[in-house]
C-alpha atoms as one frame of an Amber mdcrd trajectory, in Angstrom:
protein
  -0.028   0.013  -0.010   1.253   3.517  -0.763   3.081   5.045   2.109   2.347
   8.534   3.535   4.950  10.993   2.265   6.128  14.113   4.137   4.230  16.336
   1.655   1.080  14.321   2.435   1.675  14.570   6.186   1.794  18.376   5.919
  -1.351  18.305   3.785  -3.099  15.997   6.308  -2.199  18.384   9.120  -3.522
  21.388   7.072  -6.759  19.525   6.419  -7.209  18.849  10.084  -6.460  22.419
  10.918  -9.209  23.563   8.507 -11.773  21.131   9.783 -11.265  21.242  13.573
 -11.882  24.876  14.271 -15.094  24.847  16.381 -15.406  21.157  17.076 -13.317
  18.182  18.049 -15.457  15.786  15.890 -16.455  16.021  12.303 -18.087  13.693
   9.771 -15.644  11.602   7.869 -16.950  12.949   4.467 -15.954  16.513   5.491
 -12.432  15.415   6.336 -12.193  13.438   2.993 -13.129  16.624   1.089 -10.556
  18.685   2.892  -7.840  16.042   1.993  -8.890  15.820  -1.569  -8.672  19.593
  -1.981  -5.002  19.119  -1.133  -4.664  16.338  -3.673  -4.251  13.557  -1.045
  -5.369  10.237  -2.471  -7.955   8.929   0.008  -9.333   5.943  -1.926  -8.844
   2.891   0.392  -6.269   4.876   2.366  -8.325   6.832   4.863  -7.672   4.440
   7.826  -3.964   4.493   7.040  -3.957   8.263   6.732  -5.583   8.586  10.183
  -3.404   5.959  11.771  -0.276   7.713  10.513  -0.997  10.685  12.839  -0.908
  10.772  16.589  -3.689  13.216  16.900  -6.631  11.699  14.883  -8.744   8.631
  15.244 -11.818   7.161  13.601 -14.910   6.356  15.660 -18.600   5.262  15.288
 -17.982   2.771  12.605 -15.401   4.852  10.751 -18.117   7.562  10.218 -16.574
  10.298  12.504 -13.039  11.630  12.763 -11.961  12.800  16.239  -9.164  15.222
  17.119  -7.572  13.704  20.193  -5.213  16.580  20.953  -4.227  19.929  19.639
  -1.015  19.743  17.639  -1.301  23.022  15.631   1.626  25.158  16.901   1.730
  28.544  15.305   5.183  27.859  13.749   3.934  25.021  11.592   3.860  26.076
   7.878   0.986  24.446   6.115   0.618  23.870   2.377  -0.908  26.943   0.689
  -4.710  26.862   0.596  -5.828  29.817   2.578  -5.454  33.449   1.474  -4.406
  34.130   5.075  -3.117  31.619   7.759  -5.920  29.910   9.515  -6.428  30.824
  13.146  -5.024  28.430  15.786  -7.287  26.253  17.921  -7.846  27.460  21.511
  -5.221  26.513  24.140  -7.164  26.819  27.478  -5.112  27.494  30.590  -4.918
  24.320  32.651  -5.180  25.110  36.372  -4.540  22.422  38.937  -6.789  21.246
  41.759  -7.594  22.437  44.301  -9.079  25.622  42.733  -6.963  28.576  42.401
  -8.796  31.788  43.120  -9.045  32.710  39.402 -10.547  29.358  38.523 -12.971
  29.351  41.465 -14.375  32.699  40.376 -14.623  31.493  36.760 -16.630  28.410
  37.854 -18.900  30.562  39.963 -19.344  32.965  37.027 -20.223  30.089  34.663
 -22.755  28.813  37.192 -24.233  32.269  37.644 -24.661  32.524  33.841 -26.308
  29.080  33.495 -28.613  29.045  36.500 -30.827  32.065  35.766 -34.333  30.623
  35.600 -33.743  27.078  36.464 -31.771  25.030  38.998 -30.958  22.348  36.369
 -29.004  22.669  33.054 -27.668  20.386  30.458 -24.122  19.342  31.146 -22.976
  20.591  27.595 -24.338  24.160  28.405 -22.255  24.157  31.647 -19.170  22.926
  29.860 -19.465  25.626  27.307 -19.847  28.274  29.940 -16.659  26.993  31.576
 -14.769  26.811  28.300 -15.652  30.347  27.385 -13.751  31.288  30.575 -10.691
  29.358  29.538 -11.152  26.464  31.919 -10.055  23.065  30.799 -12.978  20.595
  31.156 -11.715  17.530  29.244 -11.387  14.761  31.830 -11.897  17.266  34.697
 -15.663  18.035  34.706 -16.485  15.725  37.576 -13.545  17.117  39.573 -14.776
  20.669  38.913 -18.270  19.955  40.132 -17.144  17.815  43.128 -14.711  20.643
  44.158 -17.733  22.973  44.701 -20.228  22.738  47.475 -23.196  24.006  45.449
 -23.199  21.776  42.304 -23.796  18.131  41.642 -24.238  15.907  38.551 -27.400
  13.855  38.021 -29.161  11.780  35.321 -26.103   9.719  34.560 -23.936  12.817
  34.434 -25.995  14.488  31.773 -27.414  17.287  33.955 -25.867  19.766  36.405
 -27.980  20.780  39.412 -27.480  23.865  41.587 -28.029  22.668  45.153 -27.960
  26.062  46.840 -27.704  29.775  45.887 -24.191  31.127  46.568 -24.346  34.193
  44.369 -24.176  37.412  46.477 -24.919  40.456  44.333 -21.723  42.212  45.216
 -19.451  39.474  43.803 -17.383  40.674  40.861 -16.806  37.878  38.297 -14.335
  37.655  35.378 -15.736  39.356  32.320 -17.701  37.215  29.836 -15.971  36.677
  26.538 -18.120  35.659  23.624 -16.706  32.827  21.693 -14.885  33.516  18.533
 -12.586  31.555  16.249  -9.690  32.517  18.526 -11.245  31.230  21.731 -13.950
  28.901  20.481 -14.816  26.033  22.759 -15.407  22.489  21.526 -18.939  21.261
  22.328 -19.081  17.754  23.717 -20.732  15.171  21.451 -23.490  12.835  22.587
 -24.364  10.357  19.883 -26.822   7.517  20.329 -27.935   4.467  18.501 -30.798
   6.093  16.552 -30.509   6.934  12.885 -30.425  10.611  13.680 -27.320  11.485
  15.657 -27.724  14.506  17.944 -24.697  16.305  19.319 -24.761  18.019  22.624
 -26.569  21.331  22.424 -24.438  24.251  21.117 -26.631  26.791  22.906 -29.424
  26.377  25.443 -31.436  29.512  25.992 -32.823  30.180  29.551 -36.305  28.644
  30.007 -39.222  30.897  29.141 -42.350  30.983  31.259 -45.425  30.239  29.120
 -49.026  29.349  29.771 -49.357  25.552  30.210 -50.895  23.535  27.412 -54.616
  22.907  27.947 -56.405  19.774  26.585 -60.130  19.347  25.919 -61.611  15.973
  24.823 -65.246  15.278  24.000 -65.216  11.916  25.730 -69.055  11.564  25.722
 -69.117  11.369  21.916 -66.827   8.296  22.074 -68.574   6.520  24.873 -72.031
   7.234  23.234 -70.597   5.490  20.108 -68.996   2.549  21.903 -71.808   2.021
  24.413 -70.742  -0.629  26.937 -67.701  -1.837  24.993 -65.122   0.412  26.580
 -66.976   1.819  29.595 -64.966  -0.082  32.240 -61.578  -0.046  30.523 -60.877
   3.219  28.624 -59.591   6.254  30.498 -59.965   8.927  27.901 -58.834  11.580
  30.314 -55.375  10.180  29.918 -53.970  12.320  27.084 -51.642   9.394  26.250
 -54.718   7.545  24.682 -54.496   8.328  20.965 -56.259   5.427  19.177 -58.916
   2.829  19.874 -58.565  -0.385  17.915 -61.627  -2.574  17.419 -61.537  -5.780
  15.300 -64.107  -8.610  15.143 -62.885 -11.669  17.053 -60.005  -9.819  18.780
 -59.676  -8.074  22.142 -60.431  -4.347  22.158 -57.138  -2.468  22.304 -55.958
   1.131  22.688 -52.702   2.909  21.657 -51.343   4.568  24.770 -48.100   6.674
  24.591 -47.186   4.822  21.404 -47.766   1.304  22.839 -50.754  -1.026  22.172
 -52.601  -2.153  25.258 -54.982  -5.087  25.080 -58.233  -5.152  27.107 -60.384
  -8.200  28.211 -63.400  -7.446  26.051 -63.637  -9.548  22.877 -65.255  -7.722
  19.962 -68.160  -9.358  18.179 -69.818  -8.656  14.798 -72.770  -6.952  16.408
 -70.423  -4.453  18.266 -69.005  -3.162  14.981 -72.413  -2.957  13.309 -73.789
  -1.061  16.251 -70.978   1.522  16.168 -71.483   2.167  12.451 -75.226   2.634
  12.946 -74.681   5.268  15.553 -72.460   7.443  13.391 -74.350  10.648  12.463
 -73.659  10.308   8.771 -73.145   6.494   8.508 -69.996   4.543   7.745 -67.242
   6.318   5.800 -66.895   5.710   2.128 -63.989   5.521  -0.304 -64.978   8.972
  -1.470 -64.444  10.260   1.984 -60.884   8.682   2.032 -62.428   6.139   4.517
 -62.691   8.767   7.222 -65.616  10.238   9.088 -65.399  12.954  11.758 -67.593
  13.114  14.815 -67.770  14.845  18.198 -67.019  18.379  19.295 -63.263  17.740
  19.381 -63.140  16.114  15.991 -62.646  12.368  16.664 -61.874  10.389  13.495
 -63.222   6.968  12.574 -61.961   4.718   9.738 -63.052   1.198   8.842 -61.045
  -1.905   8.516 -61.947  -3.804   5.233 -61.323  -7.577   4.636 -62.412  -8.784
   1.169 -64.994  -5.954   0.859 -66.530  -6.508   4.263 -66.103  -4.144   7.254
 -64.409  -6.169  10.043 -63.386  -3.428  12.446 -62.835   0.272  13.032 -60.038
   2.480  14.183 -60.973   5.615  16.225 -58.480   8.458  16.473 -59.123  10.388
  19.700 -59.433  14.062  18.884 -58.443  16.801  21.409 -58.488  20.576  21.265
 -55.049  21.623  22.493 -54.296  25.249  23.043 -51.033  27.008  24.185 -48.849
  26.166  21.151 -48.280  29.712  20.085 -44.900  30.148  21.937 -43.602  27.064
  20.147 -43.757  28.657  16.665 -44.146  32.355  17.184 -41.324  34.256  15.535
 -40.369  31.359  13.213 -43.283  31.027  10.767 -44.298  34.491   9.852 -44.057
  35.253   6.031 -42.545  31.952   5.357 -43.553  28.589   3.608 -43.858  26.139
   6.430 -43.946  22.265   6.347 -45.014  20.264   9.391 -43.676  16.727   9.273
 -43.497  13.783  11.632 -44.758  10.257  12.130 -48.515   9.572  12.302 -50.219
  10.660  15.449 -47.738  13.152  16.801 -49.906  16.208  16.466 -49.318  17.656
  12.996 -53.033  18.542  12.512 -53.294  20.039  15.970 -50.209  22.204  15.284
 -51.724  23.171  11.885 -54.875  24.460  13.490 -52.852  26.703  15.773 -50.640
  27.996  12.953 -53.727  28.742  10.832 -55.421  30.548  13.675 -52.298  32.724
  14.246 -51.510  33.470  10.607 -55.179  34.178   9.640 -55.461  37.429  11.510
 -55.158  40.350   9.148 -54.424  37.954   6.236 -56.551  35.960   3.830 -55.814
  32.318   4.733 -57.557  29.593   2.670 -57.433  26.189   4.409 -57.980  23.012
   2.307 -59.557  20.510   4.756 -60.137  17.499   2.475 -61.133  15.037   5.298
 -62.790  17.501   7.695 -60.258  16.446  10.266 -58.966  20.066  10.820 -62.324
  21.775  11.622 -65.028  19.216  11.268 -68.529  20.064  10.014 -69.175  23.005
  12.377 -70.140  26.210  10.712 -68.538  28.257  13.461 -64.846  27.611  13.032
 -63.253  30.737  14.507 -62.376  28.983  17.811 -60.628  26.314  15.740 -58.792
  28.054  12.937 -59.461  31.756  13.551 -60.566  33.658  10.432 -59.366  31.062
   7.974 -61.640  30.352   4.970 -62.158  26.656   4.822 -62.571  24.671   1.654
 -63.474  20.999   1.476 -63.108  19.273  -1.955 -66.046  17.166  -3.085 -63.507
  14.522  -4.246 -60.506  14.295  -1.873 -58.550  12.741  -4.717 -58.663  16.087
  -6.568 -57.390  18.178  -3.674 -54.960  19.810  -6.112 -57.875  21.212  -8.179
 -59.177  23.012  -5.056 -55.644  24.473  -4.475 -55.716  25.957  -7.880 -59.173
  27.300  -7.442 -58.109  29.163  -4.356 -55.256  30.819  -6.227 -57.413  31.840
  -9.238 -60.523  33.057  -7.502 -60.079  33.897  -3.784 -56.975  36.178  -3.540
 -55.189  34.270  -0.730 -52.169  35.521   1.159 -51.595  32.053   2.701 -52.820
  28.600   1.648 -52.827  25.734   4.155 -53.271  22.075   3.451 -53.667  19.291
   6.022 -51.923  16.494   4.162 -49.683  16.405   1.134 -50.136  12.907  -0.396
 -49.300  12.950  -4.090 -46.788  14.183  -6.519 -49.542  16.335  -8.313 -50.217
  18.138  -5.049 -46.604  18.853  -4.470 -46.242  20.253  -7.984 -49.246  22.544
  -7.518 -47.776  23.690  -4.237 -44.616  24.630  -6.128 -46.438  26.702  -8.677
 -48.344  28.463  -5.845 -45.170  29.258  -3.970 -43.762  30.840  -7.101 -46.725
  33.301  -7.181 -45.745  35.011  -3.871 -48.428  33.123  -1.942 -47.218  31.535
   1.300 -47.863  27.773   1.931 -48.423  25.832   5.164 -48.760  22.085   4.821
 -48.369  18.850   6.784 -46.978  15.564   5.579 -46.309  12.173   7.061 -42.666
  11.340   7.723 -39.580  12.830   9.217 -37.136  15.083   7.359 -34.815  12.134
   6.510 -37.798  10.159   5.110 -38.903  13.035   2.897 -35.483  13.608   1.433
 -35.453  10.029   0.186 -39.161   9.920  -0.836 -39.232  10.203  -4.706 -42.957
  11.114  -4.653 -42.722  13.984  -2.132 -39.144  15.075  -1.969 -39.779  17.847
  -4.548 -41.173  19.783  -1.586 -37.651  19.958  -0.350 -36.004  20.577  -3.705
 -36.096  17.095  -5.241 -33.060  14.956  -5.761 -31.078  13.340  -8.519 -27.876
  11.277  -8.853 -24.905  13.072 -10.358 -21.448  11.765 -11.328 -18.749  14.081
  -9.806 -14.958  14.359 -10.031 -12.533  12.620  -7.691 -12.126  15.921  -5.778
 -15.812  16.140  -5.074 -16.411  12.432  -4.321 -17.898  11.581  -0.945 -16.468
   8.691   0.938 -14.890   7.583  -2.285 -18.191   7.580  -4.088 -18.280   9.496
  -7.329 -22.069   9.013  -7.809 -23.672  11.361  -5.299 -27.245  12.683  -4.552
 -27.820  16.384  -5.270 -30.758  18.740  -4.867 -32.396  19.610  -8.245 -34.339
  22.802  -7.533 -35.254  25.333  -4.845 -37.422  23.870  -2.088 -40.938  24.944
  -1.813 -40.715  25.367   1.955 -38.473  27.756   3.887 -39.019  26.149   7.385
 -39.549  22.579   8.336 -41.027  21.768  11.752 -40.180  18.183  12.631 -42.443
  16.906  15.321 -41.287  13.912  17.418 -42.656  12.070  20.414 -40.079  11.534
  23.145 -40.239  10.138  26.741 -40.115  13.802  27.904 -43.074  14.732  25.671
 -43.437  16.213  22.208 -40.353  17.895  20.694 -40.460  20.428  17.920 -37.322
  20.739  15.798 -37.046  23.726  13.493 -34.941  23.411  10.320 -34.806  27.173
   9.330 -32.700  27.085   6.204 -34.204  24.147   4.231 -32.211  24.764   1.016
 -28.897  24.669   2.642 -29.707  21.994   5.147 -31.122  19.509   2.596 -27.917
  20.046   0.540 -25.873  19.353   3.714 -27.907  16.213   4.529 -27.263  14.847
   1.003 -23.526  15.571   1.471 -23.457  13.711   4.802 -22.810  16.936   6.769
 -24.472  17.950  10.051 -27.216  20.565  10.126 -28.062  23.050  12.810 -31.526
  22.611  14.432 -33.560  24.734  16.859 -35.549  22.493  19.254 -38.440  23.620
  21.436 -40.638  21.727  23.940 -43.011  22.732  26.725 -42.661  21.215  30.164
 -45.325  22.422  32.561 -45.284  26.227  32.328 -41.794  26.439  30.840 -40.627
  26.376  27.257 -37.168  24.911  26.766 -35.144  25.875  23.645 -31.873  24.373
  22.484 -29.636  24.809  19.381 -27.888  21.626  18.393 -26.337  19.850  15.426
 -27.822  16.744  13.872 -26.272  14.191  11.532 -29.034  12.711   9.337 -27.762
   9.663   7.511 -29.671   8.713   4.363
């Protein structure tokens, strides 16, 4: 195998110096590109290149390159690439334990910055506050916390807790230095086994006090429909109950917090027939997309068909939820917004709140093909504000109603509950090019949509391209590229977590989709409401395709 020459060693060091400016970990594709720009042959040699250094290593299945120590002395002359010499990495001042007075004050200052509205912060936030004050944290964080008598680590060392207030107002702390390329700290990385790799937060804003979310569910409508079937088992006051599953010959079941729970009651044919007879407008038909809406809080019923015969029903429990405004306020105004996520995470609920907010002082036309957004009520102001609601006679021709809104009703904003077909996406693209803003919801997470050939045009489409050796990614010369400008400016990715619903905002869709296709990380703003507090973090995600 080809040996590593001295010229290549200098080029490798220059590539590392370019890549490891603000972070001690990068995607392997970014490092390969930096090497290839310096004409270093990486094909089948990357492991050997990394092993030839004493400051780099490959981790996470050879997908991430880690800088294990800073080797970039100012006297090193790198091969020419930059118009001016790149700035050196930070060299924090290592202070021994026990604390010196300067370090003790710096730790107190970092704590005073972090613990403003809460007594608990993410460990990455505290680490960055320390590093901004030139304190070495690598391998010393536990020592730093233990050396104080007012901090402790919890939740498997992922959170720092302030156990008592030790901040007298007259204390003078070292001045705060905003991070720059001269003193930038390296955020710790926290990668998990999931397909989306999340780094530790780059920035966590102080918690904001907000009105708590309120939930309203028309439970009587469901119990009137079910009769005695679920009277003893179902607890619809539990907001974790999202679906009721009824199949002839099987036990009644419910989906609670994402898990299916079986009950003792065995469903018979008469039970299903009775439920369908009680529906105000009868059983749903194919023309209605096999959906019927009932109750004040817009429950949804769909039938299970087997060889043309109805053998069961699925009831989606509808709830009116208010209090979402702080989640999206300031991020959706005058923008094309796409809500995405797995089924049953609250996309329609969020769409209602966004429509209610954007409809004031604007003409907002809402396409509600299934009636799931606002139901059949004539008074819809409490649901979607002053939105004008359209319901296509044929749900399969939703795109025709979209065009009718543009031609005849002078909309400022058009909202659509579900994008399902390529034709609908193409119509949305023409609407966005006419200076009309779009709000839409779609099933699937951001990584699913980028790979979905039917719907990915909403994010700019994709095509395979043959590139040069210099632009190859991980040695692959056939890469995926975005074909056109995305329809949507902002994507809100809704995800159900053990801590509750999490809303991730991708605010530069064009650039971030390109970065996803290139295997690079993207920056994401995440918000969630816990009680009467809204937590916001800025973090980096790696989204493998």
